[in-house]
N, CA, C and O of each residue as an XYZ file, in Angstrom:
480
protein
N       0.814     -1.376      0.057
C      -0.126     -0.167     -0.203
C       0.680      1.169     -0.077
O       1.657      0.964      0.643
N       0.631      2.276     -0.451
C       1.274      3.287     -0.847
C       0.983      4.271      0.526
O       0.036      4.337      1.310
N       2.269      4.992      0.414
C       1.962      6.170      1.750
C       0.804      7.138      1.310
O       0.646      7.411      0.120
N      -0.038      7.674      2.342
C      -0.993      8.817      2.295
C      -1.938      8.151      1.381
O      -2.047      8.549      0.221
N      -2.617      7.178      1.826
C      -4.100      6.560      0.643
C      -4.951      7.734      0.877
O      -4.737      8.691      1.621
N      -6.028      7.479      0.058
C      -7.105      8.224     -0.177
C      -7.958      8.030      1.159
O      -7.912      6.999      1.831
N      -8.677      9.052      1.439
C      -9.717      9.003      2.655
C     -10.422      8.016      2.860
O     -10.562      7.626      4.019
N     -11.077      7.324      1.748
C     -11.871      5.907      1.774
C     -11.018      4.784      2.310
O     -11.471      3.984      3.129
N      -9.815      4.722      1.863
C      -9.230      3.732      2.398
C      -8.466      3.648      3.433
O      -8.067      2.556      3.836
N      -8.087      5.032      4.134
C      -7.611      5.547      5.668
C      -9.038      4.814      6.505
O      -8.932      3.895      7.317
N     -10.415      5.491      6.067
C     -11.356      5.015      6.916
C     -11.445      3.809      6.865
O     -11.632      3.343      7.989
N     -11.385      2.805      5.809
C     -11.519      1.187      6.168
C     -10.368      0.734      6.681
O     -10.250     -0.486      6.569
N      -9.287      1.402      7.317
C      -8.172      0.797      7.829
C      -8.335      1.073      9.516
O      -7.712      0.483     10.399
N      -9.297      2.080      9.680
C      -9.406      2.521     11.001
C      -9.678      1.380     12.121
O      -8.989      1.181     13.121
N     -10.739      0.739     11.759
C     -10.678     -0.700     12.475
C      -9.520     -1.336     13.233
O      -9.239     -1.508     14.419
N      -8.873     -1.660     11.855
C      -7.552     -2.454     12.393
C      -6.476     -1.624     12.870
O      -5.609     -2.186     13.540
N      -6.363     -0.277     12.628
C      -5.399      0.664     13.404
C      -5.883      0.742     14.826
O      -4.963      0.996     15.603
N      -7.237      0.574     15.477
C      -7.792      0.390     16.486
C      -7.479     -0.535     17.458
O      -7.244     -0.372     18.655
N      -7.518     -1.871     16.546
C      -7.440     -3.226     17.148
C      -6.104     -3.745     17.320
O      -5.901     -4.669     18.106
N      -5.081     -3.163     16.571
C      -3.635     -3.675     16.787
C      -3.027     -2.782     17.936
O      -1.936     -3.217     18.307
N      -3.411     -1.741     18.541
C      -2.949     -1.376     19.579
C      -3.521     -1.262     20.712
O      -3.368     -0.289     21.450
N      -4.528     -2.651     21.063
C      -4.875     -2.728     22.280
C      -3.940     -3.586     23.095
O      -3.235     -4.535     22.753
N      -4.163     -2.857     24.556
C      -3.147     -3.176     25.600
C      -2.877     -4.804     25.208
O      -1.772     -5.108     24.762
N      -3.803     -5.722     25.369
C      -3.483     -7.000     25.609
C      -2.422     -7.646     23.925
O      -1.913     -8.766     23.875
N      -2.361     -6.856     23.051
C      -1.678     -7.144     22.001
C      -0.272     -6.583     22.403
O       0.711     -7.323     22.359
N      -0.150     -4.926     22.900
C       0.913     -4.309     22.732
C       1.898     -5.039     23.851
O       3.122     -5.044     23.722
N       1.202     -5.657     24.973
C       2.234     -6.072     26.259
C       1.637     -7.801     25.920
O       1.569     -8.464     26.955
N       1.387     -8.251     25.155
C       1.674     -9.426     24.941
C       2.829    -10.574     25.571
O       4.020    -10.274     25.490
N       2.522    -11.575     26.046
C       3.793    -12.208     26.735
C       4.413    -12.940     25.602
O       5.620    -13.148     25.717
N       3.868    -13.340     24.613
C       4.432    -14.132     23.326
C       5.593    -13.242     22.580
O       5.271    -12.089     22.292
N       6.696    -13.608     22.299
C       7.782    -12.820     21.591
C       7.213    -12.649     20.260
O       7.148    -11.552     19.703
N       6.738    -13.918     19.675
C       6.490    -13.760     18.126
C       5.208    -12.886     17.878
O       5.015    -12.369     16.778
N       4.227    -12.715     19.060
C       2.914    -12.036     18.767
C       3.792    -10.546     18.916
O       3.662     -9.725     18.007
N       4.465    -10.307     19.797
C       4.767     -8.852     19.967
C       5.755     -8.525     18.796
O       5.768     -7.381     18.340
N       6.596     -9.511     18.287
C       7.167     -8.905     16.682
C       6.220     -8.764     15.744
O       6.254     -7.749     15.048
N       5.091     -9.847     15.519
C       4.146     -9.516     14.471
C       3.618     -8.284     14.554
O       3.659     -7.559     13.560
N       3.023     -7.829     15.774
C       2.300     -6.488     16.094
C       3.191     -5.326     15.747
O       2.851     -4.390     15.024
N       4.373     -5.473     16.335
C       5.308     -4.390     15.771
C       5.613     -4.306     14.561
O       5.895     -3.199     14.102
N       5.630     -5.462     13.741
C       5.880     -5.356     12.218
C       4.621     -4.665     11.738
O       4.914     -3.688     11.049
N       3.234     -4.859     11.881
C       2.079     -4.358     11.595
C       1.959     -2.837     11.807
O       1.426     -2.113     10.966
N       2.482     -2.376     12.976
C       2.292     -0.991     13.525
C       3.514     -0.236     12.795
O       3.449      0.991     12.714
N       4.742     -0.989     12.202
C       5.432     -0.096     11.707
C       5.080      0.033     10.207
O       5.727      0.890      9.605
N       4.172     -0.666      9.502
C       3.653     -0.665      8.289
C       2.633      0.444      8.400
O       2.458      1.244      7.481
N       1.894      0.484      9.650
C       0.921      1.544      9.908
C       1.656      2.936      9.690
O       1.295      3.833      8.928
N       2.762      2.922     10.522
C       3.261      4.394     10.650
C       4.109      4.808      9.151
O       4.477      5.937      8.827
N       4.262      3.686      8.468
C       4.792      4.052      6.962
C       3.780      4.513      6.196
O       4.021      5.498      5.499
N       2.729      4.042      6.163
C       1.732      4.145      5.287
C       0.944      5.676      5.814
O       0.642      6.456      4.911
N       0.668      6.022      7.068
C       0.405      7.314      7.591
C       1.499      8.390      7.668
O       1.216      9.557      7.937
N       2.444      8.079      7.487
C       3.558      9.092      7.528
C       3.309     10.137      6.658
O       2.922      9.839      5.528
N       3.468     11.446      6.989
C       4.163     12.057      8.151
C       3.364     12.133      9.267
O       3.952     12.330     10.330
N       2.011     12.011      9.289
C       1.178     11.994     10.368
C       1.087     10.737     11.185
O       0.959      9.580     10.784
N       1.184     11.211     12.452
C       1.080      9.978     13.308
C      -0.365      9.527     13.754
O      -1.078     10.434     14.183
N      -0.867      8.332     13.715
C      -2.164      7.716     13.668
C      -2.598      7.585     15.178
O      -3.727      7.196     15.478
N      -1.648      7.928     16.114
C      -2.082      7.421     17.724
C      -1.834      8.634     18.545
O      -1.426      9.661     18.004
N      -2.064      8.569     19.846
C      -2.184      9.554     20.811
C      -0.839      9.224     21.326
O      -0.476      8.049     21.260
N      -0.020     10.161     21.854
C       1.023     10.149     22.424
C       1.468      9.198     23.543
O       2.643      8.898     23.752
N       0.348      8.726     24.284
C       0.285      7.756     25.291
C       0.372      6.222     24.656
O       0.913      5.261     25.202
N      -0.304      6.235     23.353
C      -0.422      4.898     22.596
C       1.116      4.862     22.055
O       1.725      3.794     21.988
N       1.683      6.075     21.684
C       2.884      5.945     20.883
C       4.022      5.504     21.643
O       4.952      4.848     21.174
N       3.899      5.936     22.979
C       5.007      5.486     24.085
C       4.888      4.124     24.153
O       5.957      3.514     24.200
N       3.663      3.345     24.175
C       3.511      2.045     24.348
C       4.294      1.377     23.340
O       5.167      0.547     23.594
N       3.898      1.830     21.984
C       4.407      1.258     20.776
C       5.865      1.313     20.438
O       6.418      0.533     19.663
N       6.621      2.596     21.277
C       7.760      2.729     21.022
C       8.611      1.490     22.174
O       9.698      0.928     22.036
N       7.759      1.413     23.099
C       8.472      0.244     24.363
C       8.379     -1.192     23.483
O       9.266     -2.018     23.696
N       7.405     -1.486     22.572
C       7.177     -2.745     21.902
C       8.201     -2.459     20.864
O       8.827     -3.469     20.543
N       8.453     -1.673     20.420
C       9.529     -1.776     19.050
C      11.002     -1.741     19.669
O      11.940     -2.296     19.097
N      11.106     -1.232     20.560
C      12.496     -1.159     21.228
C      12.803     -2.791     21.783
O      13.836     -3.436     21.605
N      11.629     -3.193     22.462
C      11.879     -4.724     23.142
C      12.166     -5.752     22.132
O      12.506     -6.869     22.519
N      12.040     -5.427     20.549
C      11.996     -6.267     19.509
C      13.632     -6.400     19.060
O      14.188     -7.380     18.564
N      14.166     -5.177     19.378
C      15.672     -5.150     18.865
C      16.825     -6.118     19.726
O      18.027     -6.215     19.481
N      16.156     -6.694     20.652
C      17.012     -7.459     21.525
C      17.384     -8.677     20.580
O      18.535     -9.113     20.547
N      16.420     -9.174     19.859
C      16.314    -10.520     18.833
C      17.204    -10.176     17.661
O      17.523    -11.011     16.814
N      17.625     -8.804     17.646
C      18.871     -8.650     16.475
C      20.232     -9.534     16.611
O      21.049     -9.728     15.710
N      20.285    -10.011     17.907
C      21.674    -10.839     17.865
C      21.477    -12.052     17.243
O      22.506    -12.651     16.932
N      20.382    -12.589     16.972
C      20.130    -13.829     16.326
C      20.012    -13.778     14.829
O      18.958    -13.955     14.219
N      21.222    -13.513     14.269
C      21.085    -13.272     12.986
C      20.557    -14.314     12.051
O      20.053    -14.206     10.933
N      20.853    -15.545     12.949
C      20.399    -16.806     11.734
C      18.931    -17.099     12.005
O      18.371    -17.979     11.351
N      18.193    -16.319     13.054
C      16.701    -16.847     13.193
C      16.031    -16.523     12.330
O      16.475    -15.765     11.468
N      14.757    -16.992     12.288
C      13.896    -16.797     11.407
C      13.005    -15.395     11.508
O      12.122    -15.044     10.725
N      13.395    -14.818     12.478
C      12.417    -13.420     12.337
C      13.496    -12.369     12.313
O      13.127    -11.195     12.338
N      14.836    -12.653     12.266
C      15.757    -11.584     11.925
C      15.567    -10.684     10.919
O      15.892     -9.505     11.061
N      15.061    -11.120      9.884
C      14.394    -10.304      8.715
C      13.277     -9.181      9.069
O      13.328     -7.995      8.743
N      12.445     -9.709      9.674
C      11.393     -8.928     10.411
C      12.008     -7.842     11.374
O      11.533     -6.707     11.364
N      12.972     -8.143     12.138
C      13.449     -7.342     13.158
C      14.090     -5.935     12.316
O      13.986     -4.763     12.678
N      14.774     -6.468     11.092
C      15.550     -5.573     10.365
C      14.720     -4.514      9.779
O      14.936     -3.303      9.818
N      13.914     -5.026      9.328
C      12.700     -4.272      8.667
C      11.942     -3.205      9.844
O      11.349     -2.155      9.591
N      12.110     -3.675     10.849
C      11.268     -2.587     11.959
C      12.559     -1.690     12.013
O      12.211     -0.536     11.765
N      13.577     -1.747     12.184
C      14.830     -0.950     12.125
C      14.776     -0.097     11.067
O      14.690      1.122     11.221
N      14.822     -0.686      9.900
C      14.917      0.138      8.861
C      13.615      1.089      8.598
O      13.812      2.049      7.853
N      12.568      0.952      9.029
C      11.193      1.706      8.977
C      11.513      2.838     10.026
O      11.262      4.033      9.876
N      12.254      2.102     11.373
C      12.244      3.313     12.304
C      13.169      4.468     11.890
O      12.941      5.666     12.058
N      14.314      3.878     11.287
C      15.355      4.659     10.665
C      14.621      5.649      9.451
O      15.005      6.819      9.432
N      13.810      5.323      8.658
C      13.677      6.017      7.502
C      12.739      6.877      7.770
O      12.816      7.912      7.108
N      11.556      6.783      8.793
C      10.744      7.737      9.017
C      11.080      8.594     10.355
O      10.292      9.260     11.026
N      12.201      8.431     10.517
C      13.065      9.257     12.044
C      12.031      9.063     12.977
O      11.434     10.061     13.380
N      11.686      7.834     13.431
C      10.674      7.729     14.688
C      11.642      8.139     15.923
O      11.154      8.652     16.930
N      12.647      7.962     15.840
C      13.487      8.399     17.048
C      13.352      9.758     17.198
O      13.497     10.012     18.394
N      13.117     10.884     16.474
C      12.920     12.075     16.605
C      11.554     12.094     17.431
O      11.418     12.834     18.406
N      10.573     11.252     16.990
C       9.380     11.077     17.803
C       9.365     10.819     19.051
O       8.666     11.444     19.848
N      10.324      9.636     19.441
C      10.550      9.319     20.790
C      11.135     10.595     21.489
O      10.605     10.978     22.533
N      12.160     11.240     20.981
C      12.648     12.449     21.764
C      11.606     13.213     22.056
O      11.577     13.675     23.196
N      10.633     13.501     21.237
C       9.689     14.836     21.214
C       8.564     14.199     22.452
O       7.907     14.993     23.125
N       8.445     12.769     22.642
C       7.617     12.465     23.805
C       8.709     12.369     24.902
O       8.284     11.819     25.919
N       9.739     12.679     24.950
C      10.531     12.814     26.008
C      10.992     11.474     26.335
O      11.599     11.396     27.403
N      10.860     10.494     25.727
C      11.122      8.935     25.873
C      12.667      8.823     25.911
O      13.173      8.189     24.985
N      13.483      9.349     26.847
C      14.965      9.399     26.686
C      15.216      8.170     27.511
O      16.253      7.611     27.153
N      14.694      7.664     28.345
C      15.096      6.390     28.924
C      14.924      5.179     27.880
O      15.722      4.242     27.895
N      13.994      5.226     27.095
C      13.587      4.198     25.770
C      14.780      4.417     24.897
O      15.373      3.417     24.492
N      15.201      5.600     24.560
C      16.248      6.008     23.692
C      17.643      5.120     24.056
O      18.332      4.353     23.383
N      17.707      5.524     25.228
C      19.040      4.999     26.078
C      19.092      3.289     25.837
O      20.051      2.686     25.355
N      17.825      2.691     26.294
C      17.746      1.511     26.245
C      18.179      0.893     24.679
O      18.840     -0.134     24.529
N      17.705      1.673     23.662
C      17.483      1.215     22.453
C      19.220      0.958     21.906
O      19.798      0.020     21.357
N      19.638      2.311     22.382
C      21.424      2.145     22.192
C      22.056      1.224     22.796
O      22.845      0.412     22.314
N      21.574      1.391     24.294
C      22.419      0.081     24.940
C      22.299     -1.214     24.099
O      23.298     -1.917     23.942
N      21.195     -1.525     23.596
C      20.676     -2.615     23.050
C      21.657     -3.095     22.005
O      22.312     -4.137     22.047
N      21.653     -1.923     20.811
C      22.301     -1.830     19.653
C      23.876     -2.310     20.221
O      24.472     -3.328     19.868
N      24.284     -1.437     21.046
C      25.876     -1.958     21.285
C      26.132     -3.263     21.909
O      27.249     -3.777     21.848
N      25.105     -3.839     22.529
C      25.126     -5.148     23.075
C      25.190     -6.077     21.743
O      25.956     -7.028     21.584
N      24.243     -5.607     20.841
C      23.924     -6.693     19.905
C      25.220     -6.736     18.988
O      25.680     -7.791     18.552
N      25.793     -5.412     18.726
C      26.924     -5.340     18.151
C      28.086     -5.932     18.620
O      29.138     -5.808     17.994
């Protein structure tokens, strides 16, 4: 799907946008579920960029989820490595780290870089 779709497409996507950020999905215990939710949310942010599709509080929960997926980058041979890389590329391409700083998620930014250094 292209970025900034027509209003009719955006409206038809709204139920999914609302459902994917339910707390039971964002804070799910299963790593694979978390990874798939993070992947979907990254696609949503790509499609809706430059507009943020969620409130600041929901974005903070999303960034916690996304940063948590980066610990799996150390498993380069694992089946989910490619998804993690796509999440990282999307985060970089759409400069989501700037949004994290705007939301004053400084501890989360520190955790993200600590994870990167550990993985490297």
